[in-house]
Backbone as a ProteinNet text record, in pm:
[ID]
protein_1_A
[PRIMARY]
XXXXXXXXXXXXXXXXXXXXXXXXXXXXXXXXXXXXXXXXXXXXXXXXXXXXXXXXXXXXXXXXXXX
[TERTIARY]
-1184.3	-1075.4	-935.9	-805.6	-708.4	-659	-601.2	-510.8	-386.1	-301	-146.1	-103	-20	47.1	207.2	236.3	405.4	453.7	600.8	651	730.4	740.6	825.4	928.8	1028.6	1124.7	1126.6	1022	1013.1	865.9	830.3	716	734.2	826	867.6	847.8	867.3	821.7	698	625.2	465.2	409.5	466.6	403.4	396.8	526.7	577	464.8	455.5	338.4	217.6	187.3	41.9	45.6	151.8	166.3	138.8	205.2	187.3	55.5	1.4	-150.3	-234.1	-221.5	-287.4	-270.5	-140.1	-98.7	-165.2	-181.4	-249.5	-407.6	-474.8	-613.1	-655.9	-561.4	-611.6	-679.1	-799.9	-855.3	-743.2	-746.7	-669	-699.3	-660	-664.3	-536.4	-501.3	-417.3	-425.9	-405.5	-451.3	-350.2	-406.5	-301.4	-349.3	-270.5	-294.8	-361.4	-432.8	-517.2	-445.6	-339.4	-238.7	-307.8	-385.6	-413.8	-332.1	-231.8	-150	26.7	119.5	258.9	283	229	256.2	199.7	249.9	206.6	90.6	-16.4	-151.1	-99.6	-138	-126.9	-18.8	50.2	144.1	85.1	139.8	101.8	159.9	14.2	74.5	41.5	-52.5	-92.1	-126.6	-119.6	-181.4	-255.4	-373.6	-477.1	-475.4	-463.1	-460	-537.6	-670.5	-759	-881.3	-991.7	-970.5	-940.3	-865.9	-846.5	-774.6	-744.7	-682.1	-540.9	-503.6	-377.2	-280.3	-277.6	-163.1	-143	-227.7	-219.8	-155.7	-224.6	-162.9	-3	33.6	161.2	241.9	208.8	293.9	325.4	253.7	297.9	372.6	305.9	356.1	464.6	468.1	516.3	686.5	751.3	903.8	901.2	801.3	843.6	850	882	890.1	738.6	711.6	590.6	623.6	504.9	546.9	492.6
949	833.9	897.5	889.6	918.9	871.9	941.2	879.5	916.7	846.8	851.4	816	885.7	828.5	802.3	682.6	628	617.3	613.3	580.4	456	372.1	265.1	267.6	226.8	242.4	142.1	36.9	-51	-118.8	-173.7	-250.3	-382.3	-436.5	-559.5	-509.1	-403.3	-366.6	-340.4	-286.6	-256.9	-391.2	-493.2	-621	-712.1	-677	-723.7	-678.2	-568.8	-500.6	-549	-575.1	-628.2	-769.9	-864.5	-996.8	-977.3	-864.1	-851.1	-778.3	-738.3	-698.9	-812.4	-913.3	-1019	-1114.3	-1122.3	-1238.6	-1162.6	-1037.5	-974.8	-942.4	-1000.9	-1021.4	-881.7	-768	-643.1	-595.1	-552.8	-519.8	-419.2	-454.4	-377.8	-378.5	-275.5	-276.8	-228.3	-323.4	-289.2	-221.7	-102.9	-17.7	-20.6	-65.1	-58.9	49.8	127.5	220.6	194	284.5	239.1	259	346.3	349.9	520.4	598.5	708.8	799.8	815.9	907.8	859.3	897.1	846.2	717.3	646	526.6	411.4	295.9	190.7	133	65.9	26.2	-104.9	-108.3	-220.2	-200.1	-92.3	-49.2	-21.3	-91.2	-90.4	31.4	131.6	288.7	279.6	197.5	254.3	122.4	105.1	5.3	66.2	74.6	106.4	7.6	35.6	-58.1	0.5	-46.3	-17.2	-13.5	5.4	71	-58	0.7	-112.4	-8.1	-84.2	-22.6	49.4	142.8	222.2	99.7	51.4	-19.5	-134.9	-210.6	-319	-278.2	-155.8	-71.3	-67.6	-12.2	40.3	-78.9	-191.4	-333.4	-336.6	-306.6	-339.6	-206.3	-84.2	34.6	124.3	101.3	176.2	236.5	136.5	202.6	260.8	303.3	343.7	517.2	596.7	731.8	785	902.8	975.9	1022.9	1030.9	1097.5	1230.3
961.8	968.1	934.6	1007.7	970.2	830.8	776.6	636	640.8	607.5	605.5	469.3	407.7	261.2	297.7	275.1	280.3	168.2	148.7	36.1	40	-58.7	-93.4	-206.9	-194.9	-321.3	-430.9	-438.8	-529.9	-532.5	-660.2	-688.6	-603.2	-578.4	-485.4	-345.1	-288.5	-150.6	-125.3	-244.6	-234.6	-239.7	-306.7	-281.2	-173.4	-102.8	13	135.6	113.4	221.8	196.5	74.9	38	122	108.9	162.4	319	394	514.5	574.7	477.5	487.7	481.2	386.3	379.4	495.3	548.5	647.1	795	803.7	915.1	928.6	801.3	775.4	771.1	699.1	688.1	556.7	561.8	416.4	356.7	195.6	118.3	-17.3	-86.9	-230	-301.9	-410.5	-486.6	-609.7	-654.6	-760.9	-882.3	-972.4	-1096.1	-1196.4	-1242.6	-1343.1	-1461.1	-1535.6	-1640.1	-1759.8	-1735.5	-1864.9	-1949.9	-1883.5	-1968.3	-1939.7	-1880.2	-1829	-1907.6	-1787.1	-1824.2	-1805.2	-1722.7	-1694.7	-1768.9	-1809.6	-1896.7	-1835.7	-1900.5	-1834.9	-1760	-1648.9	-1542.6	-1440.6	-1430.5	-1346.9	-1197.8	-1116.4	-968	-927.7	-857.5	-796.8	-685	-620.7	-486.3	-407.2	-300.2	-203.6	-68.7	-94.1	42.5	122.2	244.5	370.6	466.7	519.2	602.6	544.3	627.8	778	878.5	954.9	1056.9	1204.1	1322.5	1410.8	1379.9	1421.9	1376.1	1435.2	1554	1593.4	1487.3	1450.9	1339.9	1204.5	1155.7	1025.1	1052.3	1169.1	1227	1195.2	1235.9	1235.7	1084.4	958.6	838.4	792.8	821.5	756	837.3	969	1076.3	1027.2	962.8	944.7	808.4	732.8	616.2	627.3	538.5	532.7	506.4	560.8	482	376.3	296.5	159.1	174.8
[MASK]
+++++++++++++++++++++++++++++++++++++++++++++++++++++++++++++++++++

């Protein structure tokens, strides 16, 4: 399956994408850092969305810049 990485500018934007994933019934996972490196424990670092049809995921992520 195809995998694409896109970029957001804030945690708020990432959480909004999660809300959109929920509203579109998309499977997703919000990843929080364990704090073993530079980031404080609990820092949200990644939102994985899918698997799902590309068209549906694009409705949520289509206007984001590729990483």
